[in-house]
Backbone as CSV, one residue per row, in Angstrom:
resi,resn,N_x,N_y,N_z,CA_x,CA_y,CA_z,C_x,C_y,C_z
1,MET,-103.486,30.134,-40.309,-103.357,30.542,-38.946,-104.725,31.091,-38.451
2,SER,-105.026,30.859,-37.297,-106.231,31.387,-36.806,-105.902,32.517,-35.719
3,MET,-106.863,33.383,-35.434,-106.666,34.591,-34.664,-106.246,34.115,-33.152
4,GLN,-106.640,32.818,-32.823,-106.403,32.321,-31.545,-104.940,31.974,-31.195
5,GLU,-104.109,31.665,-32.456,-102.983,31.105,-32.241,-101.986,32.430,-32.115
6,ILE,-102.347,33.553,-32.573,-101.444,34.745,-32.542,-101.994,35.464,-31.278
7,PRO,-101.047,35.682,-30.257,-101.527,36.466,-29.247,-101.607,37.951,-29.471
8,SER,-102.520,38.603,-28.790,-102.934,39.895,-29.075,-101.868,40.904,-28.655
9,ALA,-101.862,42.094,-29.028,-100.828,43.128,-28.464,-100.935,43.293,-27.109
10,GLN,-102.119,43.194,-26.553,-102.233,43.277,-25.010,-101.457,42.129,-24.357
11,VAL,-101.580,40.951,-25.009,-100.914,39.848,-24.107,-99.369,40.004,-24.287
12,TRP,-98.947,40.380,-25.456,-97.590,40.657,-25.718,-97.077,41.700,-24.760
13,GLN,-97.772,42.748,-24.754,-97.476,43.871,-23.702,-97.257,43.357,-22.360
14,GLU,-98.233,42.498,-21.803,-98.262,41.907,-20.530,-96.889,41.084,-20.340
15,ARG,-96.777,40.153,-21.329,-95.637,39.327,-21.306,-94.296,40.227,-21.023
16,VAL,-94.072,41.158,-22.056,-92.959,42.081,-22.020,-92.853,42.817,-20.605
17,GLU,-94.017,43.273,-20.007,-93.959,43.961,-18.820,-93.660,42.972,-17.738
18,GLY,-94.094,41.739,-17.882,-93.648,40.740,-16.820,-92.120,40.485,-16.753
19,LYS,-91.629,40.293,-17.966,-90.080,39.982,-18.155,-89.326,41.261,-17.680
20,VAL,-89.876,42.536,-17.937,-89.063,43.723,-17.575,-89.272,43.813,-15.962
21,ASP,-90.409,43.477,-15.344,-90.398,43.335,-13.899,-89.564,42.417,-13.454
22,GLN,-89.398,41.220,-13.991,-88.418,40.213,-13.482,-86.960,40.719,-13.521
23,ILE,-86.724,41.390,-14.623,-85.397,42.029,-14.824,-85.022,43.101,-13.770
24,LEU,-85.975,44.011,-13.547,-85.889,45.073,-12.640,-85.751,44.355,-11.160
25,ASP,-86.527,43.273,-10.824,-86.345,42.569,-9.532,-84.888,42.071,-9.301
26,ARG,-84.419,41.334,-10.540,-83.110,40.902,-10.434,-82.047,41.960,-10.259
27,LEU,-82.265,43.225,-11.028,-81.248,44.230,-10.833,-81.333,44.837,-9.443
28,THR,-82.403,44.915,-8.799,-82.710,45.465,-7.431,-81.959,44.568,-6.640
29,ARG,-82.217,43.164,-6.655,-81.401,42.287,-5.824,-79.928,42.355,-5.875
30,MET,-79.431,42.503,-7.309,-78.023,42.582,-7.454,-77.474,43.945,-6.786
31,GLU,-78.327,45.057,-6.981,-77.750,46.229,-6.218,-77.839,46.207,-4.777
32,GLU,-78.749,45.435,-4.194,-78.717,45.173,-2.731,-77.610,44.310,-2.405
33,ARG,-77.232,43.253,-3.013,-76.077,42.432,-2.736,-74.683,43.366,-2.900
34,GLN,-74.727,44.075,-4.019,-73.559,44.843,-4.211,-73.365,45.987,-3.034
35,SER,-74.465,46.526,-2.715,-74.283,47.423,-1.513,-73.880,46.695,-0.302
36,SER,-74.478,45.519,-0.193,-74.111,44.785,1.247,-72.660,44.450,1.152
37,LEU,-72.141,43.936,-0.089,-70.538,43.540,-0.317,-69.900,44.725,-0.174
38,ALA,-70.302,45.892,-0.660,-69.467,47.204,-0.343,-69.314,47.390,1.023
39,GLY,-70.442,47.294,1.791,-70.258,47.644,3.243,-69.302,46.641,3.937
40,LYS,-69.400,45.292,3.470,-68.448,44.392,3.995,-67.030,44.655,3.584
41,VAL,-66.725,45.011,2.381,-65.570,45.288,1.877,-64.849,46.517,2.709
42,GLU,-65.765,47.480,2.780,-65.221,48.606,3.770,-64.924,48.392,5.139
43,ALA,-65.773,47.496,5.767,-65.560,46.989,7.167,-64.327,46.169,7.193
44,HIS,-63.908,45.387,6.129,-62.739,44.689,6.063,-61.549,45.634,5.854
45,ASP,-61.816,46.698,5.084,-60.555,47.557,4.797,-60.267,48.336,6.093
46,ASN,-61.315,48.925,6.951,-61.103,49.459,8.117,-60.279,48.532,9.114
47,ARG,-60.794,47.289,9.247,-60.080,46.271,10.083,-58.622,46.093,9.648
48,LEU,-58.429,45.878,8.252,-57.053,45.785,7.943,-56.204,47.028,8.146
49,HIS,-56.828,48.263,8.104,-56.087,49.450,8.520,-55.625,49.474,9.949
50,ASP,-56.729,49.190,10.803,-56.454,49.027,12.185,-55.444,48.018,12.547
51,LEU,-55.501,46.915,11.965,-54.447,45.823,12.186,-53.069,46.345,11.665
52,SER,-52.993,47.035,10.729,-51.725,47.566,10.031,-51.130,48.677,11.109
53,GLU,-52.078,49.568,11.681,-51.649,50.445,12.759,-51.115,49.665,13.872
54,ARG,-51.731,48.631,14.394,-51.379,47.818,15.512,-50.015,47.153,15.338
55,THR,-49.827,46.681,14.093,-48.657,45.822,13.759,-47.522,46.844,13.714
56,GLN,-47.611,48.086,13.201,-46.582,49.080,13.156,-46.363,49.536,14.602
57,LYS,-47.254,49.657,15.393,-47.043,50.045,16.799,-46.255,48.961,17.468
58,LEU,-46.545,47.763,17.218,-45.917,46.726,18.074,-44.573,46.479,17.504
59,GLN,-44.341,46.685,16.114,-42.929,46.675,15.469,-42.097,47.809,16.207
60,ASN,-42.613,48.879,16.281,-41.814,50.017,16.984,-41.544,49.640,18.448
61,GLU,-42.463,49.058,19.213,-42.226,48.551,20.425,-41.054,47.709,20.544
62,LEU,-41.110,46.830,19.642,-40.067,45.764,19.563,-38.640,46.336,19.348
63,VAL,-38.504,47.188,18.358,-37.459,47.940,18.143,-36.761,48.622,19.430
64,GLU,-37.816,49.216,20.101,-37.389,49.925,21.316,-36.900,49.009,22.449
65,VAL,-37.575,47.834,22.478,-37.167,46.847,23.464,-35.665,46.372,23.114
66,ARG,-35.650,45.933,21.742,-34.312,45.437,21.351,-33.157,46.430,21.669
67,VAL,-33.418,47.738,21.358,-32.353,48.783,21.585,-32.057,48.749,23.104
68,LYS,-33.031,48.785,23.869,-32.841,48.787,25.410,-32.110,47.623,25.897
69,ALA,-32.401,46.376,25.331,-31.665,45.313,25.578,-30.271,45.355,25.244
70,GLU,-30.047,45.899,24.109,-28.570,45.900,23.682,-27.787,46.881,24.508
71,SER,-28.406,48.098,24.723,-27.801,48.979,25.517,-27.455,48.452,27.097
72,LYS,-28.489,47.732,27.608,-28.272,47.099,28.957,-27.294,46.142,28.826
73,GLN,-27.141,45.347,27.903,-26.052,44.426,27.704,-24.691,45.120,27.430
74,GLU,-24.638,46.177,26.732,-23.498,46.951,26.832,-22.970,47.454,28.065
75,VAL,-24.034,47.922,28.755,-23.769,48.570,30.054,-23.242,47.446,31.061
76,GLN,-23.853,46.195,30.994,-23.440,45.067,31.749,-21.980,44.696,31.437
77,GLN,-21.633,44.637,30.207,-20.240,44.276,29.779,-19.294,45.311,30.256
78,ILE,-19.642,46.576,30.113,-18.678,47.562,30.837,-18.524,47.445,32.368
79,GLN,-19.626,47.263,33.048,-19.637,47.048,34.568,-18.660,45.826,34.715
80,HIS,-18.922,44.753,33.976,-18.106,43.562,34.133,-16.708,43.858,33.945
81,GLN,-16.256,44.631,32.973,-14.928,44.989,32.635,-14.316,45.863,33.897
82,HIS,-15.076,46.706,34.410,-14.483,47.524,35.536,-14.435,46.694,36.738
83,LEU,-15.596,45.814,36.997,-15.328,44.955,38.146,-14.042,44.047,37.973
84,SER,-13.949,43.558,36.825,-12.727,42.603,36.542,-11.493,43.403,36.731
85,GLY,-11.456,44.598,36.272,-10.181,45.544,36.597,-9.952,45.722,37.985
86,ARG,-11.156,46.101,38.785,-10.944,46.287,40.152,-10.435,45.010,40.835
87,TRP,-10.938,43.799,40.509,-10.566,42.559,41.143,-9.098,42.300,40.802
88,LYS,-8.687,42.576,39.701,-7.132,42.460,39.278,-6.355,43.322,40.053
89,MET,-6.832,44.537,40.323,-6.060,45.500,41.052,-5.873,45.120,42.465
90,ILE,-7.258,44.445,43.007,-7.214,44.107,44.500,-6.362,42.806,44.669
91,GLY,-6.318,42.039,43.505,-5.555,40.730,43.668,-3.940,41.183,43.588
92,THR,-3.693,42.013,42.738,-2.234,42.529,42.729,-1.674,43.254,43.886
93,ALA,-2.653,43.953,44.545,-2.349,44.687,45.864,-2.306,43.695,46.983
94,ALA,-3.055,42.636,46.908,-2.985,41.460,47.883,-1.662,40.749,47.746
95,ILE,-1.335,40.546,46.593,-0.180,39.735,46.293,1.201,40.557,46.982
96,ALA,1.124,41.744,46.480,2.120,42.728,46.786,2.254,42.915,48.365
97,ALA,1.178,43.031,49.097,1.077,43.044,50.568,1.461,41.643,51.159
98,ALA,1.328,40.598,50.444,1.573,39.304,51.089,3.071,39.172,50.958
99,SER,3.673,39.557,49.918,4.956,39.443,49.589,5.792,40.502,50.618
100,ILE,5.318,41.708,50.792,5.975,42.479,51.698,5.905,41.884,53.122
101,ALA,4.789,41.514,53.449,4.589,40.755,54.822,5.531,39.509,55.005
102,GLY,5.535,38.902,53.946,6.378,37.609,53.900,7.828,38.033,54.012
103,GLY,8.196,39.066,53.370,9.714,39.491,53.543,9.979,39.938,54.916
104,PHE,8.906,40.613,55.454,9.125,41.233,56.756,9.170,40.096,57.812
105,LEU,8.296,39.124,57.635,8.288,37.970,58.609,9.557,37.164,58.556
106,SER,9.957,36.955,57.312,11.149,36.158,57.002,12.438,36.786,57.778
107,ARG,12.581,38.059,57.712,13.554,38.685,58.492,13.493,38.467,59.871
108,ILE,12.308,38.449,60.476,12.110,38.400,61.834,12.272,36.933,62.266
109,PHE,11.819,36.015,61.668,11.755,34.589,62.091,13.151,33.811,61.527
110,PHE,13.639,34.298,60.458,14.825,33.749,59.822,15.925,34.773,59.545
111,PRO,16.418,35.242,60.785,17.544,36.379,60.531,18.819,35.901,59.807
């Protein structure tokens, strides 16, 4: 082997430094990507938190609407029962008044 085939220590050092620089560049790019992705993950996490709060708020509103609708329906049923009872009483009173008037008129016209 001749001296020209074996690289000098200077050449080896330059090659190693070049490889180290490449590795450092790659690590720097990886750190930048990791930092960028961490920011995106944090933004997504915040968005999920906001959406979770909005969903909870909407769920509470739906429960309130359902409770109000059920209570309104109950009130309407009670009002309907009261009105039905009143109409029954009015009908009964009308029949009683008609029978009294019929009895009175039958005595006058058919003695």
